[in-house]
All heavy atoms as an XYZ file, in Angstrom:
1011
protein
N      61.999    194.866    285.729
C      61.868    194.140    284.485
C      61.636    192.635    284.814
O      60.714    192.022    284.292
C      63.035    194.249    283.619
C      62.857    193.571    282.264
S      64.025    194.210    281.105
C      64.562    192.736    280.329
N      62.419    192.103    285.732
C      62.295    190.680    286.053
C      60.965    190.498    286.773
O      60.268    189.484    286.518
C      63.482    190.150    286.950
C      64.704    190.093    286.047
C      63.086    188.914    287.565
C      65.906    189.654    286.733
N      60.540    191.406    287.606
C      59.340    191.378    288.366
C      58.188    191.297    287.393
O      57.195    190.412    287.526
C      59.172    192.460    289.312
C      58.105    192.277    290.323
C      58.070    193.315    291.433
N      59.351    193.469    292.103
C      59.954    194.578    292.214
N      59.544    195.722    291.726
N      61.187    194.662    292.854
N      58.237    191.976    286.338
C      57.115    192.038    285.319
C      57.054    190.700    284.567
O      55.975    190.260    284.290
C      57.226    193.202    284.343
N      58.253    190.238    284.270
C      58.323    189.018    283.532
C      57.755    187.797    284.430
O      56.958    187.010    283.991
C      59.806    188.657    283.218
C      59.975    187.202    282.587
C      59.527    186.872    281.413
C      60.487    186.233    283.473
C      59.649    185.530    280.957
C      60.602    184.912    283.017
C      60.249    184.581    281.790
O      60.324    183.297    281.325
N      58.200    187.791    285.640
C      57.730    186.743    286.558
C      56.246    186.827    286.980
O      55.643    185.837    287.121
C      58.570    186.685    287.845
C      60.060    186.245    287.648
C      60.743    186.373    288.948
C      60.160    184.873    287.083
N      55.700    188.017    286.818
C      54.301    188.141    287.147
C      53.477    187.378    286.113
O      52.303    187.042    286.443
C      53.944    189.662    287.133
N      54.024    187.279    284.945
C      53.243    186.526    283.902
C      53.832    185.180    283.624
O      53.621    184.508    282.620
C      53.194    187.323    282.689
O      54.498    187.503    282.124
N      54.661    184.647    284.629
C      55.341    183.310    284.417
C      54.361    182.269    284.174
O      53.312    182.181    284.910
C      56.216    183.029    285.581
C      56.957    181.678    285.477
C      58.002    181.636    284.741
C      56.440    180.546    286.146
C      58.690    180.368    284.619
C      57.111    179.325    285.990
C      58.266    179.298    285.266
O      58.871    178.078    285.034
N      54.551    181.404    283.208
C      53.751    180.263    282.882
C      54.310    179.078    283.609
O      55.269    178.495    283.132
C      53.665    180.117    281.354
C      52.767    178.922    280.904
O      52.159    178.267    281.842
O      52.633    178.671    279.716
N      53.618    178.592    284.604
C      54.022    177.374    285.354
C      53.949    176.123    284.485
O      54.535    175.178    284.925
C      53.192    177.273    286.668
C      53.578    178.306    287.710
C      52.763    179.426    287.766
C      54.625    178.253    288.499
C      53.005    180.488    288.650
C      54.936    179.258    289.455
C      54.080    180.376    289.532
N      53.298    176.229    283.488
C      53.241    174.981    282.612
C      54.322    174.856    281.593
O      54.266    173.911    280.839
C      51.856    175.037    281.863
C      50.703    174.573    282.807
O      50.857    173.854    283.745
N      49.484    175.117    282.556
N      55.170    175.750    281.567
C      56.331    175.673    280.684
C      57.088    174.311    280.758
O      57.280    173.714    279.652
C      57.359    176.839    280.791
C      56.954    178.181    280.352
C      57.979    179.238    280.687
C      56.798    178.133    278.767
N      57.465    173.821    281.871
C      58.175    172.566    281.816
C      57.286    171.339    281.337
O      57.729    170.482    280.751
C      58.439    172.341    283.285
C      58.293    173.576    284.060
C      57.368    174.348    283.228
N      55.996    171.445    281.584
C      55.019    170.458    281.121
C      54.881    170.550    279.632
O      54.881    169.594    278.938
C      53.675    170.541    281.797
C      53.699    170.203    283.324
C      52.362    170.531    283.950
C      54.028    168.801    283.495
N      54.768    171.750    279.187
C      54.621    172.022    277.645
C      55.877    171.504    277.002
O      55.786    170.947    275.902
N      57.057    171.852    277.546
C      58.348    171.335    276.951
C      58.378    169.829    276.862
O      58.740    169.216    275.854
C      59.509    171.864    277.697
C      59.702    173.385    277.505
O      59.158    173.928    276.531
O      60.479    173.938    278.261
N      57.949    169.166    277.979
C      57.974    167.721    278.004
C      57.024    167.087    277.070
O      57.244    166.113    276.443
C      57.681    167.237    279.487
N      55.841    167.767    276.901
C      54.832    167.281    276.034
C      55.250    167.142    274.574
O      54.686    166.356    273.899
C      53.570    168.087    276.221
N      56.192    167.947    274.188
C      56.577    168.030    272.830
C      58.016    167.516    272.598
O      58.528    167.651    271.506
C      56.380    169.369    272.174
C      54.940    169.744    272.111
C      57.213    170.442    272.919
N      58.662    167.045    273.687
C      60.043    166.554    273.570
C      60.145    165.250    272.884
O      59.763    164.269    273.428
C      60.617    166.495    275.045
C      62.114    166.235    275.058
O      62.633    165.700    273.984
O      62.778    166.378    276.103
N      60.803    165.244    271.678
C      60.835    164.007    270.923
C      61.742    162.918    271.573
O      61.643    161.813    271.149
C      61.312    164.452    269.576
C      62.035    165.702    269.767
C      61.293    166.344    270.971
N      62.539    163.371    272.461
C      63.457    162.372    273.160
C      62.840    161.697    274.311
O      63.415    160.774    274.825
C      64.724    163.158    273.635
C      65.620    163.683    272.557
O      65.601    163.080    271.404
O      66.216    164.739    272.694
N      61.631    162.142    274.780
C      60.917    161.474    275.801
C      59.989    160.411    275.188
O      59.529    160.556    274.119
C      60.073    162.458    276.600
C      60.778    163.421    277.469
C      59.687    164.451    278.199
C      61.503    162.704    278.632
N      59.847    159.305    275.978
C      58.864    158.322    275.560
C      57.473    158.867    275.403
O      57.113    159.788    276.201
C      58.943    157.263    276.715
C      60.157    157.548    277.503
C      60.495    158.994    277.288
N      56.663    158.396    274.526
C      55.346    158.892    274.325
C      54.513    158.909    275.595
O      53.836    159.932    275.862
C      54.635    158.067    273.231
C      53.157    158.467    272.949
C      53.083    159.787    272.436
C      52.559    157.420    271.968
N      54.648    157.964    276.428
C      53.826    157.894    277.639
C      54.172    159.133    278.493
O      53.291    159.728    279.137
C      54.063    156.553    278.361
C      55.478    156.406    278.835
C      53.023    156.496    279.559
N      55.422    159.557    278.604
C      55.770    160.670    279.432
C      55.270    161.942    278.746
O      54.810    162.908    279.419
C      57.247    160.723    279.673
C      57.688    159.677    280.526
C      59.132    159.813    280.991
N      59.457    158.739    281.890
C      60.536    158.627    282.570
N      61.487    159.532    282.441
N      60.796    157.592    283.399
N      55.280    162.068    277.485
C      54.689    163.221    276.802
C      53.313    163.318    277.052
O      52.716    164.379    277.317
C      55.129    163.201    275.321
C      56.588    163.242    274.965
C      56.846    163.451    273.545
N      56.102    162.721    272.613
C      56.687    161.696    271.880
N      57.958    161.368    272.033
N      55.968    160.980    271.047
N      52.581    162.199    277.036
C      51.139    162.221    277.223
C      50.833    162.515    278.717
O      49.817    163.264    279.011
C      50.532    160.868    276.794
C      50.588    160.734    275.308
C      50.085    159.358    274.924
N      48.824    159.027    275.357
C      47.633    159.125    274.642
N      47.667    159.530    273.429
N      46.504    158.866    275.111
N      51.589    162.073    279.644
C      51.421    162.361    281.097
C      51.557    163.895    281.303
O      50.787    164.491    282.053
C      52.342    161.543    281.989
C      52.116    160.135    282.076
C      53.283    159.395    282.759
C      50.807    159.803    282.808
N      52.603    164.412    280.714
C      52.873    165.881    280.818
C      51.743    166.671    280.324
O      51.271    167.710    280.847
C      54.176    166.237    280.178
N      51.183    166.199    279.152
C      50.028    166.943    278.556
C      48.804    166.847    279.395
O      48.126    167.872    279.626
C      49.726    166.330    277.182
O      48.765    166.962    276.520
N      48.516    165.698    279.923
C      47.461    165.655    280.839
C      47.639    166.416    282.126
O      46.609    167.018    282.642
C      47.238    164.110    281.379
C      46.777    163.131    280.386
C      46.927    161.698    280.881
C      45.267    163.404    280.083
N      48.793    166.555    282.665
C      49.033    167.275    283.848
C      48.948    168.789    283.715
O      48.727    169.542    284.709
C      50.383    166.919    284.447
N      49.065    169.289    282.483
C      49.211    170.797    282.366
C      47.848    171.405    282.733
O      47.877    172.666    282.889
C      49.570    171.050    280.893
O      48.550    170.648    280.043
N      46.746    170.751    282.779
C      45.448    171.402    283.164
C      45.214    171.377    284.678
O      44.179    171.933    285.141
C      44.368    170.726    282.452
O      44.203    169.362    282.864
N      46.131    170.774    285.426
C      46.028    170.766    286.833
C      46.613    171.855    287.594
O      47.617    172.505    287.203
C      46.525    169.398    287.332
C      45.810    168.243    286.835
C      44.358    168.216    287.120
O      44.000    168.388    288.295
O      43.543    168.066    286.234
N      46.013    172.097    288.842
C      46.680    173.122    289.617
C      48.059    172.760    290.174
O      48.411    171.620    290.136
N      48.682    173.766    290.709
C      50.061    173.490    291.192
C      50.174    172.429    292.229
O      50.822    171.395    292.134
C      50.746    174.785    291.634
C      50.896    175.802    290.543
C      51.445    177.143    291.197
C      51.895    175.315    289.400
N      49.488    172.662    293.319
C      49.534    171.681    294.518
C      48.748    170.441    294.204
O      49.307    169.336    294.401
C      49.085    172.448    295.776
C      50.065    173.443    296.336
O      51.305    173.356    295.980
O      49.655    174.374    296.957
N      47.555    170.584    293.872
C      46.681    169.373    293.660
C      47.238    168.528    292.573
O      47.243    167.285    292.756
N      47.764    169.076    291.538
C      48.375    168.298    290.421
C      49.536    167.505    290.868
O      49.772    166.295    290.555
N      50.352    168.147    291.800
C      51.485    167.389    292.317
C      51.034    166.330    293.305
O      51.543    165.132    293.213
C      52.411    168.388    292.986
C      53.398    167.695    293.972
C      54.356    166.755    293.527
C      53.335    167.817    295.328
C      55.181    166.070    294.296
C      54.174    167.069    296.279
C      55.098    166.278    295.680
O      55.919    165.597    296.575
N      50.238    166.635    294.245
C      49.861    165.676    295.220
C      49.169    164.446    294.686
O      49.377    163.302    295.100
C      48.975    166.260    296.359
C      49.750    167.269    297.266
C      49.393    168.526    297.334
C      50.915    166.891    297.913
C      50.166    169.487    298.147
C      51.623    167.726    298.684
C      51.204    169.062    298.792
O      51.998    169.875    299.559
N      48.281    164.617    293.713
C      47.586    163.582    293.144
C      48.541    162.737    292.261
O      48.408    161.458    292.223
C      46.329    164.023    292.216
C      45.320    164.678    293.136
C      44.071    165.175    292.363
O      43.898    164.677    291.230
O      43.424    166.020    292.867
N      49.414    163.286    291.590
C      50.497    162.489    290.857
C      51.379    161.781    291.776
O      51.685    160.546    291.584
C      51.312    163.425    289.961
N      51.728    162.359    292.864
C      52.646    161.756    293.872
C      51.975    160.606    294.536
O      52.592    159.467    294.690
C      53.059    162.751    294.906
C      53.962    162.184    295.918
C      55.243    161.750    295.449
O      55.802    162.202    294.515
N      55.893    160.653    296.072
N      50.673    160.726    294.887
C      49.946    159.615    295.483
C      49.841    158.403    294.573
O      50.128    157.272    294.867
C      48.525    160.097    295.776
C      47.711    159.048    296.493
C      46.299    159.508    296.805
O      45.696    160.246    295.998
O      45.846    159.077    297.857
N      49.604    158.667    293.238
C      49.526    157.552    292.299
C      50.911    156.932    292.022
O      51.073    155.674    291.993
C      48.904    158.146    290.977
C      48.326    157.000    290.062
C      47.324    156.108    290.743
C      47.715    157.703    288.902
N      51.898    157.745    292.007
C      53.303    157.285    291.867
C      53.670    156.325    293.016
O      54.231    155.187    292.789
C      54.297    158.428    291.807
N      53.331    156.695    294.227
C      53.601    155.905    295.477
C      52.852    154.595    295.329
O      53.324    153.507    295.709
C      53.279    156.696    296.698
C      54.270    157.748    297.044
C      53.819    158.627    298.184
O      52.799    158.326    298.831
O      54.574    159.619    298.435
N      51.611    154.609    294.881
C      50.825    153.508    294.827
C      51.361    152.436    293.847
O      51.470    151.292    294.003
C      49.341    153.776    294.481
N      51.813    153.025    292.684
C      52.492    152.127    291.706
C      53.790    151.553    292.238
O      54.104    150.519    291.996
C      52.652    152.814    290.358
C      51.460    152.722    289.479
C      50.599    153.789    289.236
C      51.211    151.550    288.775
C      49.498    153.658    288.435
C      50.053    151.380    287.991
C      49.247    152.469    287.839
N      54.557    152.333    292.949
C      55.834    151.880    293.571
C      55.526    150.698    294.481
O      56.162    149.698    294.445
C      56.583    152.933    294.263
C      57.408    153.930    293.407
C      57.879    155.111    294.246
C      58.541    153.173    292.877
N      54.468    150.921    295.304
C      54.143    149.859    296.249
C      53.665    148.613    295.532
O      54.061    147.439    295.900
C      53.007    150.374    297.210
C      53.494    151.355    298.199
O      54.695    151.560    298.383
O      52.625    152.094    298.716
N      52.913    148.732    294.448
C      52.451    147.575    293.618
C      53.588    146.896    293.022
O      53.697    145.650    292.959
C      51.372    148.044    292.604
N      54.608    147.621    292.546
C      55.791    147.068    291.889
C      56.562    146.314    292.905
O      57.126    145.140    292.704
C      56.707    148.116    291.234
N      56.754    146.895    294.161
C      57.431    146.119    295.254
C      56.755    144.809    295.643
O      57.344    143.822    295.735
C      57.497    147.049    296.454
C      58.594    148.106    296.310
C      58.636    148.960    297.643
N      59.340    150.133    297.469
C      58.774    151.310    297.554
N      57.448    151.439    297.728
N      59.405    152.386    297.324
N      55.360    144.867    295.679
C      54.609    143.689    295.959
C      54.823    142.630    294.833
O      55.037    141.394    295.121
C      53.156    144.022    296.047
C      52.807    144.577    297.413
C      51.378    144.824    297.662
O      50.452    144.490    296.718
O      50.962    145.325    298.706
N      54.751    143.084    293.574
C      55.048    142.148    292.534
C      56.305    141.454    292.560
O      56.512    140.263    292.322
C      54.817    142.841    291.137
N      57.352    142.305    292.858
C      58.715    141.734    293.028
C      58.852    140.805    294.160
O      59.695    139.861    294.118
C      59.769    142.876    293.244
C      60.009    143.686    291.983
O      59.771    143.128    290.885
N      60.515    144.810    292.096
N      57.955    140.970    295.172
C      58.047    140.039    296.344
C      57.025    138.849    296.100
O      56.761    138.046    297.077
C      57.709    140.832    297.595
N      56.509    138.764    294.882
C      55.521    137.690    294.602
C      54.245    137.769    295.434
O      53.694    136.739    295.750
C      56.134    136.302    294.640
C      57.195    136.124    293.541
O      56.952    136.590    292.399
O      58.164    135.425    293.797
N      53.757    138.938    295.874
C      52.538    139.104    296.593
C      51.501    139.058    295.590
O      51.355    139.890    294.780
C      52.579    140.397    297.457
C      51.275    140.609    298.051
C      53.723    140.336    298.506
N      50.596    138.050    295.684
C      49.489    137.959    294.729
C      48.160    138.051    295.307
O      47.133    137.792    294.627
C      49.612    136.631    294.018
C      50.903    136.375    293.217
S      50.951    137.508    291.902
C      52.733    137.458    291.534
N      48.053    138.516    296.534
C      46.850    138.615    297.288
C      46.085    139.824    296.707
O      46.477    140.949    296.675
C      47.228    138.848    298.757
C      46.038    139.106    299.614
O      44.851    139.064    299.114
N      46.201    139.333    300.878
N      44.844    139.559    296.314
C      44.020    140.638    295.765
C      43.692    141.658    296.765
O      43.331    142.774    296.406
C      42.688    139.950    295.303
C      41.856    140.976    294.432
O      42.479    141.586    293.498
O      40.617    141.070    294.663
N      43.773    141.412    298.011
C      43.542    142.342    299.057
C      44.847    142.986    299.665
O      44.796    143.448    300.775
N      45.926    142.885    298.906
C      47.183    143.450    299.339
C      47.046    144.969    299.598
O      46.250    145.618    298.969
C      48.271    143.121    298.366
O      48.212    143.917    297.222
N      47.999    145.492    300.438
C      47.933    146.959    300.713
C      48.009    147.851    299.415
O      47.376    148.809    299.275
C      49.109    147.169    301.572
C      49.341    145.892    302.288
C      48.934    144.806    301.257
N      48.965    147.469    298.490
C      49.134    148.299    297.249
C      47.873    148.145    296.412
O      47.420    149.210    295.820
C      50.368    147.808    296.518
N      47.270    147.018    296.225
C      46.113    146.847    295.393
C      44.980    147.644    296.038
O      44.137    148.236    295.385
C      45.771    145.360    295.241
C      46.721    144.613    294.331
C      46.405    143.228    294.221
N      47.511    142.541    293.601
C      47.425    141.488    292.835
N      46.249    141.142    292.413
N      48.475    140.975    292.317
N      44.831    147.549    297.378
C      43.797    148.321    298.062
C      43.986    149.865    297.859
O      43.004    150.521    297.693
C      43.727    147.905    299.519
C      43.114    146.601    299.800
O      42.322    146.127    298.932
N      43.410    145.923    300.853
N      45.227    150.255    297.929
C      45.554    151.698    297.774
C      45.164    152.134    296.336
O      44.538    153.213    296.148
C      47.090    151.938    298.053
C      47.450    153.354    298.087
C      48.915    153.467    298.505
C      49.346    154.913    298.657
N      50.687    154.997    299.002
N      45.537    151.323    295.350
C      45.132    151.695    293.942
C      43.614    151.618    293.807
O      43.058    152.612    293.215
C      45.737    150.726    292.980
C      47.220    151.016    292.625
C      47.778    149.839    291.852
C      47.332    152.309    291.791
N      42.952    150.763    294.426
C      41.459    150.671    294.378
C      40.929    151.972    295.035
O      39.959    152.527    294.450
C      40.970    149.419    295.025
C      40.506    148.415    294.145
C      39.729    147.277    294.937
N      40.408    145.978    294.424
C      41.362    145.337    295.129
N      41.652    145.731    296.374
N      41.837    144.232    294.618
N      41.448    152.330    296.156
C      40.856    153.500    296.905
C      41.056    154.715    295.989
O      40.149    155.626    295.941
C      41.603    153.693    298.259
C      41.245    152.642    299.253
O      40.209    151.942    299.055
O      41.944    152.491    300.254
N      42.242    154.894    295.360
C      42.385    156.042    294.551
C      41.383    156.082    293.389
O      40.786    157.126    293.144
C      43.929    156.013    293.965
C      44.862    156.288    295.127
C      44.019    157.049    292.847
C      46.331    156.028    294.726
N      41.224    155.002    292.779
C      40.273    154.882    291.577
C      38.830    155.069    292.050
O      38.038    155.588    291.368
C      40.553    153.591    290.860
C      41.853    153.382    290.197
C      41.987    152.032    289.518
C      42.101    154.524    289.116
N      38.503    154.565    293.168
C      37.139    154.696    293.648
C      36.792    156.160    293.922
O      35.539    156.513    293.960
C      36.962    153.844    294.922
C      36.781    152.396    294.563
C      36.734    151.442    295.800
O      36.638    151.978    296.979
O      36.713    150.291    295.620
N      37.702    156.958    294.230
C      37.492    158.490    294.468
C      36.992    159.079    293.161
O      36.369    160.150    293.113
C      38.709    159.231    294.921
C      38.847    159.052    296.412
C      40.040    159.901    296.854
N      41.178    158.961    297.157
C      42.453    159.282    296.989
N      42.804    160.406    296.443
N      43.387    158.457    297.281
N      37.344    158.459    292.019
C      36.894    158.843    290.734
C      37.265    160.269    290.388
O      36.465    161.017    289.841
C      35.405    158.662    290.541
C      34.915    158.511    289.123
O      35.831    158.162    288.257
O      33.831    158.877    288.795
N      38.498    160.645    290.734
C      39.021    161.966    290.323
C      39.541    161.876    288.771
O      40.354    161.027    288.537
C      40.133    162.391    291.189
C      39.756    162.538    292.702
C      40.979    162.842    293.584
C      38.706    163.596    292.854
N      39.015    162.706    287.982
C      39.353    162.627    286.555
C      40.835    162.585    286.297
O      41.291    161.763    285.508
C      38.697    163.782    285.808
C      37.232    163.701    285.715
O      36.677    162.624    285.873
O      36.534    164.726    285.492
N      41.593    163.480    286.921
C      43.048    163.571    286.647
C      43.731    162.220    287.010
O      44.448    161.691    286.200
C      43.528    164.754    287.479
C      45.082    164.907    287.546
C      45.815    164.973    286.342
C      45.754    165.026    288.674
C      47.196    165.168    286.273
C      47.082    165.189    288.715
C      47.872    165.231    287.508
O      49.235    165.447    287.535
N      43.478    161.711    288.266
C      44.139    160.506    288.611
C      43.691    159.350    287.719
O      44.457    158.537    287.409
C      43.915    160.170    290.118
C      44.791    161.008    291.031
C      44.517    160.685    292.427
O      43.480    160.445    292.915
N      45.700    160.678    293.191
N      42.421    159.287    287.387
C      41.956    158.177    286.548
C      42.618    158.269    285.119
O      43.030    157.296    284.598
C      40.421    158.272    286.360
C      39.995    157.092    285.437
C      38.536    156.914    285.644
N      38.057    156.406    286.899
C      38.200    155.194    287.411
N      38.812    154.296    286.636
N      37.780    154.890    288.520
N      42.797    159.562    284.645
C      43.465    159.650    283.317
C      44.957    159.228    283.415
O      45.462    158.619    282.531
C      43.307    161.103    282.849
C      41.891    161.488    282.419
C      41.753    162.985    282.198
O      42.694    163.798    282.575
O      40.743    163.318    281.601
N      45.533    159.664    284.482
C      46.951    159.167    284.602
C      47.075    157.713    284.722
O      47.916    157.061    284.081
C      47.549    159.867    285.924
C      47.742    161.388    285.870
C      48.345    161.820    287.248
C      48.663    161.859    284.755
N      46.160    157.091    285.563
C      46.185    155.677    285.684
C      45.932    154.969    284.408
O      46.692    154.025    284.018
C      45.028    155.278    286.653
C      44.892    153.764    286.825
C      45.686    153.093    287.779
C      44.020    153.102    286.100
C      45.611    151.705    287.867
C      43.868    151.696    286.225
C      44.629    150.990    287.103
N      44.998    155.416    283.578
C      44.682    154.815    282.341
C      45.906    154.922    281.330
O      46.018    154.045    280.463
C      43.399    155.406    281.705
C      42.234    154.985    282.384
C      40.944    155.610    282.011
O      40.945    156.506    281.092
O      39.861    155.310    282.649
N      46.695    155.903    281.526
C      47.841    156.158    280.612
C      48.941    155.132    280.892
O      49.619    154.724    280.004
C      48.388    157.577    280.882
C      49.215    158.023    279.724
C      48.623    158.086    278.384
O      47.466    158.571    278.253
O      49.186    157.597    277.460
N      49.033    154.635    282.145
C      50.187    153.714    282.475
C      49.713    152.328    282.865
O      50.553    151.385    283.079
C      51.033    154.335    283.548
C      51.642    155.558    283.143
C      50.251    154.497    284.908
N      48.361    152.052    283.005
C      47.922    150.794    283.645
C      48.314    149.544    282.803
O      48.325    148.480    283.350
C      46.454    150.862    284.006
S      45.426    150.914    282.501
N      48.477    149.653    281.578
C      48.815    148.508    280.725
C      50.312    148.178    280.754
O      50.708    147.137    280.244
C      48.354    148.720    279.254
C      46.843    148.770    279.179
C      46.081    147.600    279.511
O      46.512    146.489    279.152
O      44.979    147.752    280.072
N      51.142    149.037    281.277
C      52.561    148.840    281.355
C      52.986    147.972    282.519
O      52.230    147.783    283.471
C      53.266    150.232    281.575
C      53.035    151.333    280.535
C      53.625    152.586    280.924
C      53.576    150.828    279.160
N      54.093    147.324    282.474
C      54.668    146.608    283.622
C      54.703    147.508    284.751
O      54.892    148.764    284.562
C      56.111    146.107    283.139
C      56.005    146.162    281.664
C      55.132    147.261    281.245
N      54.419    147.068    285.956
C      54.301    147.830    287.145
C      55.546    148.718    287.362
O      55.402    149.918    287.748
C      53.998    147.002    288.385
C      52.651    146.527    288.463
C      52.528    145.456    289.590
C      51.652    147.617    288.624
N      56.744    148.181    287.180
C      57.997    148.901    287.353
C      58.073    150.076    286.439
O      58.427    151.213    286.769
C      59.169    148.031    287.234
N      57.642    149.910    285.146
C      57.659    150.974    284.195
C      56.558    152.045    284.525
O      56.877    153.158    284.473
C      57.380    150.390    282.799
C      58.469    149.537    282.226
O      59.629    149.541    282.851
O      58.265    148.862    281.233
N      55.424    151.547    284.840
C      54.328    152.595    285.326
C      54.753    153.348    286.500
O      54.618    154.591    286.541
C      53.093    151.784    285.666
N      55.435    152.695    287.431
C      55.910    153.416    288.623
C      57.013    154.491    288.214
O      57.029    155.599    288.706
C      56.508    152.471    289.692
N      57.951    154.082    287.386
C      59.039    154.934    286.882
C      58.442    156.209    286.171
O      58.852    157.331    286.407
C      60.038    154.211    286.023
N      57.460    155.992    285.339
C      56.755    157.126    284.526
C      56.061    158.043    285.535
O      56.097    159.252    285.397
C      55.967    156.556    283.462
C      56.651    155.937    282.386
N      57.789    156.462    281.715
C      56.477    154.638    281.855
C      58.199    155.600    280.796
N      57.478    154.534    280.822
N      55.407    157.443    286.437
C      54.580    158.218    287.461
C      55.500    159.031    288.317
O      55.266    160.157    288.690
C      53.640    157.383    288.237
C      52.355    156.918    287.451
S      51.491    158.295    286.643
C      51.169    159.297    288.040
N      56.587    158.429    288.732
C      57.659    159.116    289.611
C      58.238    160.215    288.850
O      58.406    161.355    289.402
C      58.701    158.164    290.129
S      58.086    157.066    291.333
N      58.525    160.078    287.652
C      59.080    161.173    286.729
C      58.032    162.287    286.665
O      58.369    163.491    286.874
C      59.278    160.592    285.261
C      59.548    161.719    284.311
C      60.752    162.295    284.104
C      58.627    162.416    283.501
N      60.647    163.257    283.077
C      59.294    163.302    282.773
C      57.268    162.177    283.262
C      58.718    164.213    281.827
C      56.563    163.096    282.320
C      57.308    163.999    281.684
N      56.807    162.026    286.465
C      55.792    163.052    286.477
C      55.634    163.684    287.748
O      55.554    164.950    287.837
C      54.410    162.434    286.038
C      53.277    163.537    285.988
C      53.582    164.594    284.908
C      51.884    162.895    285.838
N      55.659    162.946    288.877
C      55.448    163.585    290.186
C      56.654    164.523    290.508
O      56.455    165.580    290.968
C      55.462    162.480    291.267
N      57.819    164.128    290.078
C      58.975    164.959    290.201
C      58.877    166.286    289.406
O      59.137    167.370    289.900
C      60.306    164.244    289.820
C      61.555    165.079    290.008
O      61.783    165.363    291.226
O      62.183    165.369    289.087
N      58.414    166.188    288.183
C      58.226    167.382    287.380
C      57.170    168.261    287.967
O      57.274    169.420    287.969
C      57.807    166.888    285.972
C      57.748    167.943    284.895
C      59.112    168.681    284.713
C      57.220    167.344    283.544
N      56.059    167.609    288.534
C      54.979    168.422    289.052
C      55.427    169.069    290.349
O      55.010    170.235    290.701
C      53.800    167.525    289.386
C      53.172    166.921    288.111
S      52.464    168.184    286.999
C      51.004    168.619    287.873
N      56.294    168.441    291.110
C      56.872    169.029    292.321
C      57.728    170.215    291.945
O      57.547    171.310    292.645
C      57.719    168.017    293.174
C      58.252    168.675    294.429
C      59.025    167.617    295.202
C      59.470    168.059    296.510
N      59.804    169.446    296.755
N      58.600    170.172    291.026
C      59.385    171.352    290.620
C      58.526    172.468    290.112
O      58.791    173.543    290.420
C      60.375    170.846    289.481
C      61.447    169.868    289.982
C      62.333    169.450    288.906
C      63.373    168.460    289.329
N      63.999    167.720    288.260
N      57.463    172.164    289.485
C      56.541    173.148    288.897
C      55.933    173.869    290.072
O      55.840    175.096    290.182
C      55.470    172.450    288.125
C      54.355    173.257    287.660
C      53.383    172.356    286.853
N      52.184    172.992    286.425
C      50.984    172.789    286.830
N      50.816    171.795    287.727
N      49.989    173.387    286.390
N      55.379    173.098    291.118
C      54.798    173.636    292.278
C      55.763    174.513    293.136
O      55.426    175.578    293.708
C      54.122    172.609    293.098
N      56.981    173.998    293.281
C      57.992    174.682    293.977
C      58.383    176.046    293.471
O      58.906    176.868    294.211
C      59.299    173.749    294.070
C      59.113    172.620    295.117
O      58.055    172.577    295.728
O      59.975    171.745    295.016
N      58.094    176.336    292.243
C      58.428    177.588    291.677
C      57.462    178.710    292.168
O      57.787    179.880    292.106
C      58.238    177.604    290.098
C      59.372    176.807    289.450
S      60.905    177.538    289.652
C      60.727    179.076    288.694
N      56.248    178.356    292.655
C      55.223    179.312    293.062
C      55.730    180.242    294.116
O      55.536    181.497    293.975
C      53.927    178.600    293.451
N      56.286    179.778    295.177
C      56.680    180.570    296.251
C      57.771    181.637    296.003
O      57.629    182.798    296.167
C      57.083    179.758    297.547
C      57.611    180.672    298.668
C      57.812    179.881    299.970
N      56.520    179.812    300.650
C      56.161    178.698    301.315
N      56.912    177.588    301.438
N      54.962    178.740    301.942
N      58.880    181.085    295.459
C      59.937    182.117    295.079
C      59.430    183.165    294.021
O      59.784    184.424    294.198
C      61.026    181.262    294.429
C      60.744    179.930    294.679
C      59.296    179.860    295.071
N      58.691    182.827    293.101
C      58.068    183.804    292.133
C      57.156    184.764    292.812
O      57.231    185.977    292.572
C      57.420    183.128    291.029
C      58.487    182.385    290.081
C      56.567    184.021    290.162
C      57.985    181.644    288.906
N      56.272    184.223    293.670
C      55.393    185.160    294.449
C      56.146    186.139    295.298
O      55.818    187.344    295.434
C      54.456    184.406    295.330
N      57.255    185.678    295.937
C      58.072    186.601    296.798
C      58.729    187.710    295.928
O      58.794    188.890    296.441
C      59.134    185.857    297.536
C      58.609    184.940    298.673
C      59.615    184.062    299.343
O      60.786    184.269    299.085
O      59.179    183.225    300.117
N      59.198    187.387    294.841
C      59.831    188.344    293.920
C      58.815    189.353    293.329
O      59.035    190.547    293.373
C      60.644    187.725    292.744
C      61.783    186.988    293.316
C      60.956    188.740    291.687
C      62.475    186.042    292.254
N      57.647    188.793    292.997
C      56.559    189.729    292.457
C      56.050    190.620    293.477
O      55.715    191.808    293.170
C      55.465    188.855    291.785
C      54.281    189.651    291.488
C      56.033    188.066    290.588
N      55.990    190.250    294.707
C      55.457    191.135    295.803
C      56.333    192.274    296.208
O      55.920    193.243    296.658
C      55.192    190.238    297.101
C      53.895    189.521    297.106
C      53.678    189.023    298.486
N      54.710    188.112    298.982
C      54.582    186.859    299.230
N      53.553    186.235    298.883
N      55.668    186.216    299.651
N      57.664    192.117    295.920
C      58.575    193.218    296.300
C      58.354    194.469    295.561
O      57.952    194.621    294.530
C      59.981    192.709    296.120
C      60.416    191.630    297.060
C      61.786    191.217    296.806
C      62.214    190.056    297.777
N      63.560    189.610    297.618
């Protein structure tokens, strides 16, 4: 019975729950909604990469680094130049926020995406038995 249930497990359940959770800030609900169309691994890795870039940018801002060619700014530029729809949509969702807030929201999403992806292996093992 559990095997049959897990065979049809919806990996987007945590994202769907977050997208409609009235206790979450709107930006997080919107990030969760955007992420639900992404694959397990790619969705996680791309969110994680953007979260790290925003964390680096926030650290630079805290250290008063204003160089337009700083490592964090270059990293964000490189990500955006790849022109991947998912990362661009995530970026556009948080880019107007203070860097520390953008980083916090992106780290929240990356953590949620990691938990989502981490479910794949245990479920696959149970279903195969």
